[in-house]
N, C-alpha and C positions, 0 to 999 in steps of 0.2 A: 778540382778536387777527385782525381781520379778512383774508382771502384775497385779496392783491393781484396775483396771479398767480404767486407762489408756491406749493410747497406743503406743505413742512415748517415746523413749529412747534420752534420750537429755546429750549432752556434751557443755558445756560453758567454755571458754577461757579466763579471764578478764586480758589484757596485760595492760602496761603503757600507750598507745595511744589509741587501740580499742580493745571493745569487739567481741568475735565471739561463734556464735552458729553454731549447728551442730543438726537436729533432726530427727531421724530414724525411717520411722513409720512401726510397727512391722506386719501390715496387707497388706501394700503395697509396701512394700520394699523401698521407695522413700523417698531421703534425701533431706530436706530442711536447706537452710544457710539462716543466717541474720550479720550484723554486725553493730556495732552502736560505735562513741565514749566513751571512758573509763572516768568515771568522778572520778577524782583524789582523792577526799576529800568525796566523796560515792561510792565505788565499788560496793556495794550491790544493790544503786541504778540503776548502768550500766547493773548488771546482768539481773534486772526485764526489763529492758528498750529493751533488746537484744530479751528476748523473748515476749513482745508486739510486737516488730520491726517483729519478725516470725510469726506471727497472731497465737500465741499457747495460750491455757488456761490452768491454771497450771493443770485443773484436767485432761486434755487429757495427763500429763505426767506421764508415768508408771516410769520412772526412772533417774535418773539427776545425772551428776558426771562434779564437778566444779574445774578448774584448776585456781588458784588465785596465785595473786602478792602481797598481803597485807603482808605476812611474808616476803617475799624476797627484797619489798621497805622498810620496817621497819630494817632491817640487814642492806641496803647498806644506808639510808638517817640517820640511831642513830638518829629512832623514838620510841624506846621500853620504856620497863619499866626499872626504877631503882633497881637494882637487889642486893639483900644481897648473898655476897659468904660466905659458912661456909668450911674451908676445916680443915685439920690436922694441929695444932698448928705448927709454923715453916715453912710452905708452903702460907704463905700470899700471896707471892709476885710471885707466878707461873705465874699468867696471865702477867705479866708486864716483868718478865725477859723473857719470851717465847722460842726461838730459836737462835742459835750464828748466822744461816746464815742471809743474809743481802740481799734485794733488788736490790740495786744497790752497786755494791764493794766500786767503788771508790769514792762516793759522801760524802764529810765529813760532809756533812749537814743533812744527810739523819738520819730521826726520828723513831724508832719501830712505829709498828703501836697502836691506843690506844685501849685496851679490853674494851669489852660491859658495863664494870662497870664504874658508874659516879665518882667515889671517890676512891682513896686508902683505904679511912676508910672505905669503903664498902666489904672490905675483913678481915674475922675475923676468926681469929684459935681457934677451939676446942681440948680441950687437950682430946687426945687419940691417940693410935697408932696399927695399924694391921700392921705385917710383909708379906714379901713377900709369904709367904705359908698359909696365912690366919691365924696365928697364933697371939693370943692377946698378945699384948706387953705391953700398957698402958691402962687400961679400960677407958671408958667415964667417964669424968665428968661431971655429967649431972648439978651440982650444977651452974657449971661455963657457962654451955652451957644457963641455965637458967638465969644466970647474963646478958650474953651478948643479950639475946633476948630481954629481957624487957629493956635493955638502947638504943632499937633502935624503939621501940614504936612509939615512939613520931616522929621519922623522916619520910620521903616521900617513904618508902623503899615500892614496889608493888610487890616484888615476891621474893625469896628467892632458892638458887642453892645450893646445898650441893653436897660435891665431897671430900671424905676420901681416903687417902694412901689405898691403895689397896684394895678399895671397889667390884673390879669387884671378886676378890678372895673370900671374908668373906662379904659380905654386912651387918652383921649384925649392926656394929657400925653405918652403915647410915640409916639402919630403925629406930633405938631409936632416932637420932637427929630428922629425919622426924616426928617423935611422939610427941617428945617434942615441935619442931616448930611450928606444928600443932596445937599444944595447947595452945603455949605462943604468937603466932600472927595470928590467926586467920583471915581468910578471906582471907590472901597473896597465891596464888599458888604457888605449891614448885615442885621443877626439883632436882631429885636427880640422881646420877651417874650411878649407878647399873641397872637402868632402861634406862637411856638415850643413855649411850655408857659405855656399860662394858669392856672395851678395856683397855690396858696398853698405855703407851705415857701418862703420867701424865698431860701435857700440854694440849695436844689433847682434852682429855676427860674432863677436867675442861673447856677448852673453849667450848664446845660443851654442856655441863651441863649449862654454863650461857646464852648461845644464846636460848636456850630452855626455860629459865625460863625467859629472855628477850620478848619474844613473846608471854608468854601464856595469861599476860592480855589482850593483845592486841587482840591476835586472839580470845579468849573466848567472847571478846564483839562482834567481826566481825559475828562469827558464829551463836553467840546468836540471835543480832541484825537480821541477816540473817535468822536464822531459821524463826523467826517470822513473817519476810515480806513475805517469801515465804509460809507460814501456812495460814497467813490471805489473799492472793492472791489465796488459793486454793488447794496448793500440798498436798497431803495425801499419798505422801512415803517417805520412809527415802531417803535422798540425801547424796551423797559420794564426797569426796574432792582428788583431785590428789595427789598423794606422792611422793618425788622424784626420788624413785625406781624403778618406772612405774606401780606401784598398786594404789590403791583405799582403801578408808578405810573411813568409816562413819564420818559423820560431828563431831560428838560427841569426838569421838576419836582423832580426827583432832585438837581440842581445847585443850586435854590433854598431845598431844606430837604435837605441832606446828613446831618443827624443821624438822621434816620429811616431811614438805611441803616447803623447801627453794627452790627447783626447781622445782616446782608443774606444772607449764604450759607447759616450754621445753621438760617436761618428756612426753606428751601424743603425741607431735611430733615427736619424735623418734620411738614410737609406730607405727603410722602409715606410717612413712617411711621404717620400717623394712617389714611392713605385702606391702605395694604395691608394692615396689621394689622388693620381691621374687613372688609378682603377675606378673610383668614385666619381670621376668626371671633375675633380676640382684640383688643378695644375698650381696654383697660387695659393700656399699655404704659408701660416704662422705656425710654429712648433712648440711646443712645452711637453716636455718631458720631466715630468716631476717624480723623483723616488724618495726612497728613505733620508737620504742625506744632501740632495743639491735640488735644483731644479736647472735645465739647461732649456735654451731657447732658440729658434734659430727660423731662417726665412726660407722659402722655395719659390722660385718664378718660374714660371713655366714649365714647370715639372723638374727642376733642376736647384742642387743645391749651389748654395755661393760659398767658393773658396777665397781665402784670405791666408797672409802670412803672418799676421798679426796678432799672434799669441800672446798674451801675459802670463809668466808663473804667478805673478802678483804685479801690481799696478808700476809701473817703472822698471819691471825687471824681465824685460822680451826674451822670447824665443821664438826666432823668425822661420818657422817651417811651414809647410805646404798642408792647410788643413781645412775641412770645411766650418766656417763661419758660424761659431755657438757661442753664446755669451751662458755664463753658469752662476748662480747665485746660490745663496745657503738658505735656501727655502724648500726644504724635505718636510717629509711627515716626521722625522726625529726632529726638526729646528725647534731648540730650544727657545723657551717666552720668557723675558726676566723684564726687569723694570731698572732704568738707568740712572744716574744719578741725578737726572733732573726731572723722577718720577713718570718718565714716558715709558709708555709698552714698547717693547722690542719684540720680534720673533726672528731667531737664527742671529749670526751665521753659525754660530756655536749647534753641533749637531750632539743627540745621543748614540748615533751610528747604532749597528749592531748590538751591541756591547758596554754598556747595560740596555738599553733602548729606550724608549719610552717607557714611563711609569707603570704602564697599563699592561706590557711586557713581563712584569713581575719578575723581572732579571736582577733588582736592585735600585733601579733607578728612580730616582725621586723630584725631577726637576719636571717641568710640565712641559709637553712637546705639541706638535700640530696633530698628532695621531691621539693625543689622550682630548684633545679638545674636538675634536670630531667623533670618538666615543661617547663624550659626555654631552653631545647635541644629537646622539641618535643614526648619524650618518653610517657609521661603521658600525655592525653587528658583531659584538663580542665574540658571539659562539660561531661565525661563521668566518672570521678572520685566515687568511690561505686555503680558504675551502673549507674550514673545520679542524684542519690540521694544528690550529696553533689558537687557544682561547685567549682572548684579554681579559684583564680586571679592570670590569670600571670602578668599584670603589677604591682601587688606586689610582687611577685617574684623576678621581674627583679629589682623593685628599691631596694628591699633588698641585692643582690648580686652587683649591680652596685654600693655600698658603699662600701662593702668589697672590688671590686673590685680594687677601688684605692689604697686602704693599700699595697695590693698586688703587686701592679704595671702589672695586667692583663686585658685583654677586659672582657667583662661581659661572652661571650662564651667560652673562655677560662679557667675564672674561674669555670664556670657550671662543664665544662668535666673535670678540675682537681679535683672539689668535689668528683664526681662521679668516678673518678679512684682511690684516694686515700681512697676512702671508700672500692671498690673493695679491693685493696691492703692489705688494713688491715683483712678483711674480709678472705683473701688468706692467711696472717701468720696465722692467727688463726685456720685455716685448718690443717695447717702445724704442729700445735703442735701437733693436734690429729693424724696426718698420720707420716709424716717424721719422727720426733722426738721421734717417737715410733716402728720408722722401716718399716713401711709402706709407698710403692709409689702410690702417688695419680694417677697415670697415670695407674694405675692397677683396678680403681675404676671407678663407675659411682658418679655423683653429683647429690642428690635429693635436689630441690631448692623448697621452700615454704616460707608459710608468706605473709603478704600483699605486701611485697617490694622484697622478694625472687627470685620470677621468672624476675624480672624486671634486675636483677643485675648476677645472676646465669651463665649464658652463657660467660660474662665478667670474673666471678672468674675462673670460670672451665679453657677458654682458657690460661690466666694467670700461672696456674697450671698443664696446659696440660692433663688436664683430658678430655678422650675422649667422653663423652658421659655425659647428662644432663636428670633427668625424672622430669618432673615437673606432680604433680597430679593434679588429678578433686579437685576445692573448694581449690586451696593453700593457699589460705588467711585464711581459715577456719580449715586447716589440723590440727592444733593441739587440734582444738577442736572434730574434727572427731576421731583424736588417742585417748581421752578420753574415747571414747566409746568401746575400744578395750580393754580397762584396767580391768584386774582379780584383784580380793579382793589378797594383797602379805603382808606377813608377814618375816620378816627377823629377825634371831636371833642366836646370835653368845657368846660362849663361850670361854674365854683368857686361855691359857694354854701353857706352852712350853712343847716342847719334843725335845731332839736328833734323829736323824732316827735311832742312834743304840740302842736306849733305849725308845721304844715307849710302851706306858702301853695301850695296846689295849682294854682290856677289861672297862679300865674307858674311854676311848674316847669314846666306845660304849654306855656306861650309860648314859656319860654326852650329845651325841647325841639324846640319847632316851629322856631325860629329856626337853633339848630345842626344840625337833620337837613336844612335847606334848605340853608344851607353846606357840609353835606357833601355831599350829592345835586347842588350848580352844582361842587363841584370833580371827583365823576365824569363831569360832562359836559366838565368841562376836560380831562379825561384821554379823552375821546372816546368816553365809554359813555352811549347812549342809549336804554337798555333801563330795563325797569322794576327801581331797584335793590332789594335786601334788605335791612330797616334793624332794627337790634337797639339796643336800650336797654338800660343799665343805672345803677345808683347805688352810689357808694361809700359805703359806712356804718362805724360805728363804735360801742361805746358810750359814752357822755359821760364824758369823762375819759381814754379812751385817744387813743395817740398816732399810729396805724395803721389802714388803713380796709381791707374786704374789700368788693370789686365785687359788687354782687348785681345778677343780669337780673331786669327787669320786662318783662312782657310787652306792656305799652304806654305810651306818654308821656301818657295821660289819669289823672290820681294820683285817682281816687274814695278814697274813705274805704276800701272793701273792697279796692282795689288796694294801698293803702298797708300793710292789716294785712297781706295775702298777702307783701309785699314786705319786712316787720318780720319774720316769721314765718322768710322763707326766709333772712334775714342771720341769724338764730339757730341755724338748722340746719348753716349753713356755719360758723360760729364753733364750734357745737362739733364739726363733724366735723373741723376743722383743729386747737382748741386742747383741746378736751377738754371742754368746758364750755358753760354759755349761762346767761343771767341773767334769768329769765323776768319781763317787768314792768318792767325796767328801762328806762331813759330812752335813744334811741339817737339817734345824730346821724348827718343827711344831710348830705355836704361836697361831692360833685361829682356830677355827673351828663352821664352818658358816651351818645355816639349814635357806633354804627358802619354806616356805609354800605357795602354790598359790590355789585360790578356782577360778576356772573357770567359767566365763560367757558366756553367748549365745552371740556372737560378732555380729554385721550388715554386711551386705554383702555391699562390698566397690564398686562394680561394678556400674557405671551409664549407664543410659540409654540415649542415644545418639539418638539427631535426625537424621534419614535417610534421609536426603534430601541436595541438592546440597548446598555448602555454597554459591554460588553465587559471583558476582564479589566483592573482597574488595575495600574500600576506599582508597587512597591515603593521606599521610599526609608527608611534609619534616620532619626529623629527623637527626641529628646531630651525626655524627662518627668522631672521631678523626682523623686527616688526609684526611678524606674525604669531609666535608664539611656537610652542609644539604643534604641527600640524599631523594629522593621518595620512601616512604617507604607503602608496600602493611600492611593495617590494616583492620583485621577480628575480628568478634566476634566469641569467640572460640566455643560456643557451638553450633554453626550453622556447625562446621566442622565434615566431616563424617569419621569413624574408617577407618583406612588405608589411608588417605588421606596424601600426602608430599607436603611440601610448602620449597620452597629457601628464604633463608633470603636475603636480610633485610627484615623482617617484626614484626609485634607486634600482638599478642593475646588478646585481652580486654575482660574481663569479669567481674561483679560486685565486686570483692573482690580483684582481684589482675589484673596485667600487665606482659604479659612475651613477652620478646624481644630475638628476634633470629637474629645475626649479620649478615652483609654479609659476604659469605663463606659458613655459617652453612646453616643446612636444618635440620626440622623439621616434626616429624611423626606424626601423630594421632595412638594409640595403640586402641587396640579392647574395654578395659576396659575404654576410654577416656583419661587416659592420655597420656601426651605429651612428646615425645623422640627428642632432640635435639642434631642431632651428628655436634661434634664442629670443626671437620676437621682438628686436631692438627697432622697429620700424624704419 
């Protein structure tokens, strides 16, 4: 982020309920935060609102990184473009056939998820055929393609996805199809599989390409409109958007590759978790980012995020993009409590979002939410929400819970406790997915709790999982926005080709590594980075006969015999760690070769300037705990606490963007950098 007159580096995360900002003053080192309600029908307006709330002028900004949920929401809510899919003739039903596995094995009424195509008629076969080695089996029938394009000119097709058989080996036919489509259907954005997802597995490649085309018109409009608004407001520097892989890219590039923003916001949180965890001496973390709409969980091993290409738009509809491994569930402050047909209490995934919001917001919401329950339990001060800039109405919260309590056969207080406990257990179950189900014991980790609601629930989630410590960062409600300031420019490239470990063409691998490295570095230069990039290599490997791979880092692109044997040993170690066994001497398949190029950027200082003064006497407020009833609980303003101060629970630490709950029997300590470490006392 080069300084072109301004002095602030700004990260903005637009969530489903709130929009968060962190601004780093490059001259003084001071961090400024702001939080405003999101605008569901105008996310660009929310961005301008939060800049205004931070009392910043656009001309003061030297660099801007934006995390957006525009693409994510369009995928979840199915509000993207109508897409024409062009595939190799005979493969038109790939988006509908999908995979043989089922979400619910014994549910006879279960239906496969619908693809992002509006109609089966929108999947059109193109007469052509490439072989598995890239040889032309059937030349492209250009006349038939022209006729197909002209047949849909009058239809409301808004974008085109092209995914031909074996295009990741030889993309020549896809290039020809792209050229014809651009001529015959002008103005429609086009996505081609060899650029979006040059991988094998036909369904995953097709689904990813459809998703990219599905988002292009929407993201193009959003980024274009927002760029104009920012420019009109005085922004004079190029701005970037957070990518799902933890990097950033210019806004114009995001419009061209929108599927890469599918996990834009949560990625920033994982970056700040790794940085602040390491700063506190905790390099193995489980993360809990609980906001108003959802909760995102992840894992950090030895200070590094885990990356994957296994993102699902919904169960059974994949998008094979490089991203930080994050699992999301519908458990946020706005998650709605309800009673199902069997009489069981449920929480989420439906959310009240920013509008109308929880009942206590007083904006028209009438259904009880997790936030309403926390207000009734005394855990949120109605007069200090967002630092007092927004008042909550406890009477409305109680009325919303009372109606549901009658259906559930519970008292209002028992219902509120149950809502919080169910939300906590839902989040604990999600954390098990990224830890226990992969062979990692949560008891060996610390939990990093952030997001507007994360610090309020993190201690209880940790207690449930017997996690011994919880780390709460400074500015937890704005942590994802802060993480965006840590994002480097990042480009991921892949070459797909299968080899057996006994027959690796080392020279071909070295040439292909060199080619995709050059492509990645060229893309960094297009993003405005002209320094020396940091380049990492890895290979996706599996035992012969397996269906899924593990990505193995390799130190060099030169595949000598020694380098290969080292890589094979590393694969077996990873396999043993994740699955509990390795098969010595078994044939290994190398199926994909990856290059990651990083354009490192100067990161802000994360240590806060703490007020070195006595915290004074805390106030007291009755807070309800299951089994104890309402307990007099110490209430502290977090930023008056001194480094090194230890506080026994029960207590609450309040700040403008979040509330931290320390339960009875737990102890909180303020670290030198301002973070709070909670000892859970699980034994």
